[in-house]
py3Dmol code that shows the C-alpha trace and the ligand (Angstrom):
import py3Dmol

protein = """\
ATOM      1  CA  MET A   1     135.790  74.463 230.751  1.00  0.00           C
ATOM      2  CA  LYS A   2     139.455  74.238 231.666  1.00  0.00           C
ATOM      3  CA  ALA A   3     139.739  70.667 232.421  1.00  0.00           C
ATOM      4  CA  LEU A   4     138.066  69.549 229.197  1.00  0.00           C
ATOM      5  CA  LYS A   5     140.297  72.041 227.106  1.00  0.00           C
ATOM      6  CA  GLU A   6     143.578  70.754 228.552  1.00  0.00           C
ATOM      7  CA  ARG A   7     142.449  67.209 227.839  1.00  0.00           C
ATOM      8  CA  ILE A   8     141.435  67.848 224.378  1.00  0.00           C
ATOM      9  CA  LEU A   9     144.880  69.387 223.788  1.00  0.00           C
ATOM     10  CA  ARG A  10     146.678  66.524 225.400  1.00  0.00           C
ATOM     11  CA  ASP A  11     144.783  63.402 224.111  1.00  0.00           C
ATOM     12  CA  GLY A  12     142.530  64.654 221.293  1.00  0.00           C
ATOM     13  CA  LYS A  13     143.559  63.544 217.696  1.00  0.00           C
ATOM     14  CA  CYS A  14     142.662  65.311 214.529  1.00  0.00           C
ATOM     15  CA  PHE A  15     141.421  63.558 211.392  1.00  0.00           C
ATOM     16  CA  PRO A  16     140.970  64.803 207.806  1.00  0.00           C
ATOM     17  CA  GLY A  17     137.761  66.302 207.091  1.00  0.00           C
ATOM     18  CA  GLY A  18     137.421  68.161 210.350  1.00  0.00           C
ATOM     19  CA  VAL A  19     136.912  65.200 212.750  1.00  0.00           C
ATOM     20  CA  LEU A  20     138.277  65.347 216.064  1.00  0.00           C
ATOM     21  CA  LYS A  21     138.823  61.966 218.009  1.00  0.00           C
ATOM     22  CA  VAL A  22     138.501  61.904 221.655  1.00  0.00           C
ATOM     23  CA  ASP A  23     138.235  58.203 222.043  1.00  0.00           C
ATOM     24  CA  SER A  24     140.536  57.907 224.908  1.00  0.00           C
ATOM     25  CA  PHE A  25     138.297  59.806 227.371  1.00  0.00           C
ATOM     26  CA  ILE A  26     134.779  60.377 225.650  1.00  0.00           C
ATOM     27  CA  ASN A  27     133.831  58.239 222.799  1.00  0.00           C
ATOM     28  CA  HIS A  28     135.378  54.837 223.503  1.00  0.00           C
ATOM     29  CA  GLN A  29     137.139  54.713 226.880  1.00  0.00           C
ATOM     30  CA  MET A  30     135.598  57.148 229.119  1.00  0.00           C
ATOM     31  CA  ASP A  31     136.919  59.186 231.925  1.00  0.00           C
ATOM     32  CA  ALA A  32     134.019  59.142 234.433  1.00  0.00           C
ATOM     33  CA  SER A  33     135.511  61.746 236.745  1.00  0.00           C
ATOM     34  CA  LEU A  34     135.700  64.228 233.886  1.00  0.00           C
ATOM     35  CA  MET A  35     132.353  63.212 232.561  1.00  0.00           C
ATOM     36  CA  ARG A  36     130.908  63.989 236.031  1.00  0.00           C
ATOM     37  CA  SER A  37     132.769  67.341 236.273  1.00  0.00           C
ATOM     38  CA  MET A  38     131.470  68.254 232.701  1.00  0.00           C
ATOM     39  CA  ALA A  39     127.906  67.346 234.110  1.00  0.00           C
ATOM     40  CA  VAL A  40     128.390  69.654 237.168  1.00  0.00           C
ATOM     41  CA  GLU A  41     129.396  72.528 234.668  1.00  0.00           C
ATOM     42  CA  PHE A  42     126.101  71.898 232.622  1.00  0.00           C
ATOM     43  CA  VAL A  43     124.069  71.945 235.772  1.00  0.00           C
ATOM     44  CA  ARG A  44     125.672  75.333 236.748  1.00  0.00           C
ATOM     45  CA  ARG A  45     125.182  76.754 233.101  1.00  0.00           C
ATOM     46  CA  PHE A  46     121.572  75.678 233.122  1.00  0.00           C
ATOM     47  CA  ALA A  47     120.717  76.508 236.668  1.00  0.00           C
ATOM     48  CA  SER A  48     117.996  79.016 235.526  1.00  0.00           C
ATOM     49  CA  ALA A  49     116.173  76.633 233.082  1.00  0.00           C
ATOM     50  CA  ARG A  50     113.172  74.805 234.272  1.00  0.00           C
ATOM     51  CA  ILE A  51     113.664  71.278 233.249  1.00  0.00           C
ATOM     52  CA  ASN A  52     112.114  68.006 233.929  1.00  0.00           C
ATOM     53  CA  LYS A  53     113.780  65.615 231.598  1.00  0.00           C
ATOM     54  CA  ILE A  54     117.127  65.221 229.763  1.00  0.00           C
ATOM     55  CA  ILE A  55     117.226  64.118 226.077  1.00  0.00           C
ATOM     56  CA  THR A  56     120.031  62.651 223.979  1.00  0.00           C
ATOM     57  CA  VAL A  57     120.701  60.470 221.071  1.00  0.00           C
ATOM     58  CA  GLU A  58     122.342  57.053 221.190  1.00  0.00           C
ATOM     59  CA  ALA A  59     125.126  56.228 221.630  1.00  0.00           C
ATOM     60  CA  SER A  60     127.719  58.937 222.323  1.00  0.00           C
ATOM     61  CA  GLY A  61     125.339  61.366 224.154  1.00  0.00           C
ATOM     62  CA  ILE A  62     124.175  58.744 226.737  1.00  0.00           C
ATOM     63  CA  ALA A  63     127.152  59.103 229.074  1.00  0.00           C
ATOM     64  CA  PRO A  64     127.010  62.875 229.417  1.00  0.00           C
ATOM     65  CA  ALA A  65     123.309  63.036 229.617  1.00  0.00           C
ATOM     66  CA  ILE A  66     122.962  60.213 232.338  1.00  0.00           C
ATOM     67  CA  MET A  67     125.481  62.069 234.376  1.00  0.00           C
ATOM     68  CA  VAL A  68     123.378  65.358 234.326  1.00  0.00           C
ATOM     69  CA  GLY A  69     120.257  63.270 234.913  1.00  0.00           C
ATOM     70  CA  ASN A  70     121.918  61.764 237.855  1.00  0.00           C
ATOM     71  CA  LEU A  71     122.811  65.120 239.283  1.00  0.00           C
ATOM     72  CA  LEU A  72     119.574  66.771 238.851  1.00  0.00           C
ATOM     73  CA  GLU A  73     117.751  63.546 239.726  1.00  0.00           C
ATOM     74  CA  LEU A  74     115.711  63.698 236.452  1.00  0.00           C
ATOM     75  CA  PRO A  75     114.849  61.022 233.913  1.00  0.00           C
ATOM     76  CA  VAL A  76     117.180  60.699 230.730  1.00  0.00           C
ATOM     77  CA  VAL A  77     115.557  59.535 227.375  1.00  0.00           C
ATOM     78  CA  PHE A  78     117.646  58.641 224.510  1.00  0.00           C
ATOM     79  CA  ALA A  79     116.446  58.732 220.851  1.00  0.00           C
ATOM     80  CA  LYS A  80     116.844  55.180 219.539  1.00  0.00           C
ATOM     81  CA  LYS A  81     118.470  54.485 216.090  1.00  0.00           C
ATOM     82  CA  LYS A  82     116.543  51.275 215.640  1.00  0.00           C
ATOM     83  CA  LYS A  83     112.830  50.914 215.711  1.00  0.00           C
ATOM     84  CA  THR A  84     111.678  47.769 217.625  1.00  0.00           C
ATOM     85  CA  SER A  85     108.512  46.004 216.996  1.00  0.00           C
ATOM     86  CA  THR A  86     107.598  46.410 220.760  1.00  0.00           C
ATOM     87  CA  MET A  87     107.972  50.145 220.747  1.00  0.00           C
ATOM     88  CA  GLU A  88     104.425  51.917 220.368  1.00  0.00           C
ATOM     89  CA  ASN A  89     103.526  55.467 219.354  1.00  0.00           C
ATOM     90  CA  MET A  90     106.835  56.454 218.040  1.00  0.00           C
ATOM     91  CA  LEU A  91     107.987  59.826 216.970  1.00  0.00           C
ATOM     92  CA  CYS A  92     110.510  59.633 214.334  1.00  0.00           C
ATOM     93  CA  THR A  93     112.742  62.055 212.414  1.00  0.00           C
ATOM     94  CA  THR A  94     115.571  61.634 209.861  1.00  0.00           C
ATOM     95  CA  ILE A  95     119.190  62.938 210.878  1.00  0.00           C
ATOM     96  CA  HIS A  96     122.143  63.282 208.567  1.00  0.00           C
ATOM     97  CA  SER A  97     125.281  61.904 210.124  1.00  0.00           C
ATOM     98  CA  PHE A  98     128.301  64.123 209.726  1.00  0.00           C
ATOM     99  CA  THR A  99     130.843  61.469 210.756  1.00  0.00           C
ATOM    100  CA  LYS A 100     129.183  58.615 208.708  1.00  0.00           C
ATOM    101  CA  GLY A 101     128.048  60.556 205.931  1.00  0.00           C
ATOM    102  CA  LYS A 102     124.523  59.105 205.622  1.00  0.00           C
ATOM    103  CA  ASP A 103     121.041  59.608 206.813  1.00  0.00           C
ATOM    104  CA  TYR A 104     119.596  57.743 209.771  1.00  0.00           C
ATOM    105  CA  THR A 105     116.241  57.668 211.446  1.00  0.00           C
ATOM    106  CA  VAL A 106     115.852  58.178 215.253  1.00  0.00           C
ATOM    107  CA  CYS A 107     112.741  57.548 217.269  1.00  0.00           C
ATOM    108  CA  VAL A 108     111.407  58.221 220.626  1.00  0.00           C
ATOM    109  CA  SER A 109     108.307  56.880 222.148  1.00  0.00           C
ATOM    110  CA  SER A 110     105.454  59.489 222.892  1.00  0.00           C
ATOM    111  CA  GLU A 111     105.208  57.550 226.141  1.00  0.00           C
ATOM    112  CA  TYR A 112     108.520  59.262 227.242  1.00  0.00           C
ATOM    113  CA  LEU A 113     108.252  62.553 225.424  1.00  0.00           C
ATOM    114  CA  GLY A 114     105.078  64.587 225.738  1.00  0.00           C
ATOM    115  CA  PRO A 115     103.501  68.165 226.007  1.00  0.00           C
ATOM    116  CA  GLU A 116     104.327  68.190 229.831  1.00  0.00           C
ATOM    117  CA  ASP A 117     108.075  67.902 229.286  1.00  0.00           C
ATOM    118  CA  LYS A 118     110.646  70.565 229.394  1.00  0.00           C
ATOM    119  CA  VAL A 119     113.683  69.182 228.056  1.00  0.00           C
ATOM    120  CA  LEU A 120     117.489  69.698 227.913  1.00  0.00           C
ATOM    121  CA  PHE A 121     119.243  68.029 225.148  1.00  0.00           C
ATOM    122  CA  ILE A 122     122.780  66.845 225.891  1.00  0.00           C
ATOM    123  CA  ASP A 123     125.330  65.519 223.257  1.00  0.00           C
ATOM    124  CA  ASP A 124     128.958  64.964 222.836  1.00  0.00           C
ATOM    125  CA  PHE A 125     129.670  67.067 219.585  1.00  0.00           C
ATOM    126  CA  LEU A 126     127.946  69.953 217.895  1.00  0.00           C
ATOM    127  CA  ALA A 127     129.058  70.158 214.262  1.00  0.00           C
ATOM    128  CA  ASN A 128     126.485  70.952 211.507  1.00  0.00           C
ATOM    129  CA  GLY A 129     123.668  70.753 213.892  1.00  0.00           C
ATOM    130  CA  ASN A 130     121.802  67.960 212.319  1.00  0.00           C
ATOM    131  CA  ALA A 131     121.351  65.827 215.300  1.00  0.00           C
ATOM    132  CA  ALA A 132     120.287  68.843 217.380  1.00  0.00           C
ATOM    133  CA  LEU A 133     117.813  69.766 214.821  1.00  0.00           C
ATOM    134  CA  GLY A 134     116.504  66.364 214.752  1.00  0.00           C
ATOM    135  CA  ILE A 135     115.814  66.374 218.375  1.00  0.00           C
ATOM    136  CA  LEU A 136     114.254  69.708 218.237  1.00  0.00           C
ATOM    137  CA  ASP A 137     111.898  68.100 215.456  1.00  0.00           C
ATOM    138  CA  LEU A 138     111.000  65.312 217.944  1.00  0.00           C
ATOM    139  CA  VAL A 139     110.424  67.828 220.653  1.00  0.00           C
ATOM    140  CA  GLN A 140     108.071  69.875 218.633  1.00  0.00           C
ATOM    141  CA  GLN A 141     106.361  66.730 217.301  1.00  0.00           C
ATOM    142  CA  ALA A 142     105.760  65.629 220.962  1.00  0.00           C
ATOM    143  CA  GLY A 143     104.348  69.230 221.830  1.00  0.00           C
ATOM    144  CA  ALA A 144     107.245  69.302 224.601  1.00  0.00           C
ATOM    145  CA  SER A 145     109.441  72.322 224.998  1.00  0.00           C
ATOM    146  CA  LEU A 146     113.080  72.748 224.620  1.00  0.00           C
ATOM    147  CA  GLU A 147     114.855  74.631 227.318  1.00  0.00           C
ATOM    148  CA  GLY A 148     118.348  74.305 226.076  1.00  0.00           C
ATOM    149  CA  MET A 149     121.218  72.427 224.474  1.00  0.00           C
ATOM    150  CA  GLY A 150     124.433  71.394 226.059  1.00  0.00           C
ATOM    151  CA  PHE A 151     127.496  70.078 224.122  1.00  0.00           C
ATOM    152  CA  LEU A 152     130.704  68.842 225.304  1.00  0.00           C
ATOM    153  CA  ILE A 153     132.534  69.874 222.230  1.00  0.00           C
ATOM    154  CA  GLU A 154     131.442  72.491 219.643  1.00  0.00           C
ATOM    155  CA  LYS A 155     133.201  72.826 216.374  1.00  0.00           C
ATOM    156  CA  ALA A 156     132.585  76.536 215.444  1.00  0.00           C
ATOM    157  CA  PHE A 157     134.000  76.185 212.079  1.00  0.00           C
ATOM    158  CA  GLN A 158     130.837  74.238 211.337  1.00  0.00           C
ATOM    159  CA  LYS A 159     127.654  75.966 211.338  1.00  0.00           C
ATOM    160  CA  GLY A 160     125.638  73.994 213.795  1.00  0.00           C
ATOM    161  CA  GLY A 161     126.127  76.512 216.705  1.00  0.00           C
ATOM    162  CA  ASP A 162     124.987  79.612 214.482  1.00  0.00           C
ATOM    163  CA  LYS A 163     121.879  77.688 213.237  1.00  0.00           C
ATOM    164  CA  LEU A 164     120.747  76.807 216.866  1.00  0.00           C
ATOM    165  CA  ARG A 165     121.540  80.334 218.360  1.00  0.00           C
ATOM    166  CA  GLU A 166     119.826  82.058 215.431  1.00  0.00           C
ATOM    167  CA  GLN A 167     116.701  80.099 216.547  1.00  0.00           C
ATOM    168  CA  GLY A 168     117.088  81.685 220.011  1.00  0.00           C
ATOM    169  CA  ILE A 169     117.976  78.344 221.586  1.00  0.00           C
ATOM    170  CA  HIS A 170     119.980  78.672 224.710  1.00  0.00           C
ATOM    171  CA  VAL A 171     123.281  76.599 223.511  1.00  0.00           C
ATOM    172  CA  GLU A 172     126.158  75.828 226.058  1.00  0.00           C
ATOM    173  CA  SER A 173     129.325  74.224 224.716  1.00  0.00           C
ATOM    174  CA  LEU A 174     132.092  73.371 227.231  1.00  0.00           C
ATOM    175  CA  ALA A 175     134.873  73.515 224.704  1.00  0.00           C
ATOM    176  CA  ILE A 176     134.854  75.221 221.581  1.00  0.00           C
ATOM    177  CA  VAL A 177     137.083  74.254 218.634  1.00  0.00           C
ATOM    178  CA  ASP A 178     137.817  77.088 216.315  1.00  0.00           C
ATOM    179  CA  SER A 179     139.814  75.154 213.726  1.00  0.00           C
ATOM    180  CA  LEU A 180     141.473  71.898 213.037  1.00  0.00           C
ATOM    181  CA  ASP A 181     143.236  73.088 210.061  1.00  0.00           C
ATOM    182  CA  ASP A 182     146.658  71.538 209.237  1.00  0.00           C
ATOM    183  CA  CYS A 183     145.681  68.882 211.930  1.00  0.00           C
ATOM    184  CA  THR A 184     146.285  71.404 214.575  1.00  0.00           C
ATOM    185  CA  ILE A 185     143.632  71.717 217.445  1.00  0.00           C
ATOM    186  CA  ARG A 186     143.012  75.465 217.958  1.00  0.00           C
ATOM    187  CA  LEU A 187     140.399  76.024 220.901  1.00  0.00           C
ATOM    188  CA  ARG A 188     138.748  79.319 221.712  1.00  0.00           C
ATOM    189  CA  ASP A 189     139.948  80.857 225.127  1.00  0.00           C
TER     190      ASP A 189
END
"""
ligand_1 = """\
24
LIG
P 125.941 67.179 213.772
O 124.771 66.584 213.726
O 126.020 68.423 214.791
O 126.578 67.597 212.403
O 127.088 66.353 214.422
C 126.937 65.772 215.685
C 127.007 64.382 215.814
O 128.111 63.872 215.063
C 127.362 64.068 217.263
O 126.436 63.383 217.749
C 128.745 63.079 217.086
O 128.428 62.008 217.426
C 129.155 63.314 215.695
N 130.281 64.144 215.556
C 130.259 65.305 214.741
N 131.569 65.874 214.785
C 132.387 64.793 215.343
C 133.722 64.820 215.630
O 134.533 65.712 215.047
N 134.164 63.889 216.361
C 133.353 62.952 216.780
N 133.892 62.034 217.625
N 131.998 62.929 216.591
C 131.492 63.846 215.975
"""
view = py3Dmol.view(width=600, height=400)
view.addModel(protein, "pdb")
view.setStyle({"model": 0}, {"cartoon": {"style": "trace"}})
view.addModel(ligand_1, "xyz")
view.setStyle({"model": 1}, {"stick": {}})
view.zoomTo()
view.show()
């Protein structure tokens, strides 16, 4: 998606270890107009999918997910990183965080994810695919079906995209980073 790619090249910052920082328009300060345009693009790309719910992981997936949910007039559920005592019938899974280098547990209530659900997963980044595979695990535990996965930015030099596509998952990424070597951002055309 042209507008996102231009913005990444203009404002994205490269960090050692293959980390791209987009804090000025996605991850800290957010550009709501761009976020909306990205959601419009997801709606276009998943137009043929039959979806009744959007799912994401807190915190960085919530903004793009809620924009998509707003456009499609569908509920948005986010997997929570903290279990609270008031949450009942939780489905949980463990995810390894690429950016933090540690494991964490995410949970979703079976009240909000069940066998009747056909979900679209939305997240900001796809790196090694751990968050996405964790969500797939929750969807399977719930007996729901996964209709697709949409990412704002995919880092193709990590293997998440391959893992998901090999499983036959419909994956859409609005910008694909081929390399961050030498702290230069190289995007796919
Ligand atoms: P994965 O689970 O695919 O390895 O990593 C995806 C998650 O890690 C995303 O939800 C995102 O929050 C975070 N992440 C991975 N790579 C990057 C990156 O280069 N920059 C930022 N800001 N977050 C990332």
